[in-house]
N, C-alpha and C positions, 0 to 999 in steps of 0.2 A: 236094697237087692244088686245083684254084681250081671251081669250077663258075659256072654264069652259069643264073639262073633266071626265069625271066619269069612271070608273072601275071595274071591278069584276074578279077576277083570282079564278076558281074551285079547282084548283088541290094546297094542302096543299106544297106541295115540290116549285113545279114555285113559290108558295107565296113566300117563305122564300128565293130564288135566285132572283126574281123583288125586293123585299122588300130592298134585300143587294146591289139591280144595283141603284135600287132610293140612299136610305136611307144614303154609304155608312156602316163599318164595322171597327170592328176591330181582325184586321189580328195577330193572335202570333205564336211565329215560337220557338223550343229548348229546347219544356216543358214550356212557357209563359217568359221566360230568356227576348222577346224581344219583343214587342207589335207594331205596325204600323196602322195606320189610317188610309184604304183605301177612300177614298171619294169617294160620291154617285151621280149621275147629280143632282138632286137638292140640295146641297152647290154648285153648279155652274151656276145655274140656280135662277132668282131670281123668286121664284112662294108665293100661297098663299091657303093653303092644307084647308078647310074648317071642312072635316072627312074626316073618314079610307075610300079612295077611290074619294075621290072629290079635286081637285085641280082647280086652277084659276093662266093661265102661260100665257106667251106672245106671240103671234102667231110667232114670229123668231124662237119659240123652241121649238115646239108642235111637229117637225117631227122626234125631237131627242128622244121629251117620247114615239111617237106613234112607234118608232123604238123598240122602252124594251118595250113595250107589246104585239106588237107583237113578237117579236121574244119569248117570253112563254107564246102564243095560248091565250091571255088574251078580253075577250068579254071588250068594253070599246065604249061611247061615247063621243060625241065632238057637242060643241053649242056654239054661240056667247057671250059673258059677251056685255052687252048693258045697256050705262052709261045714267039716268037722266038730268044728276049734269054735268058742267062742267069740276066742281075742282075735281073727282073722280079721286083719281091716286093709281091706285091699289099697291100689293105687294113694 
């Protein structure tokens, strides 16, 4: 089963931190001599991004997603995605 999650982070600095945890980031050391790609949660789980702050995820991945939202004190809503077609296969 698929879930839709809508969230809004009011605090700008927490929003940036949350975005880095979701999407990953490029880490640079020694004045840019070395770069490392840090993986985010969305790199590891199947998802569909509809808009900024609106995602469709599998039910089994929801707990980890919500854990990050609560870590940054984010307002969120979770709902079920109901398909009218038997062939609907998201992400």
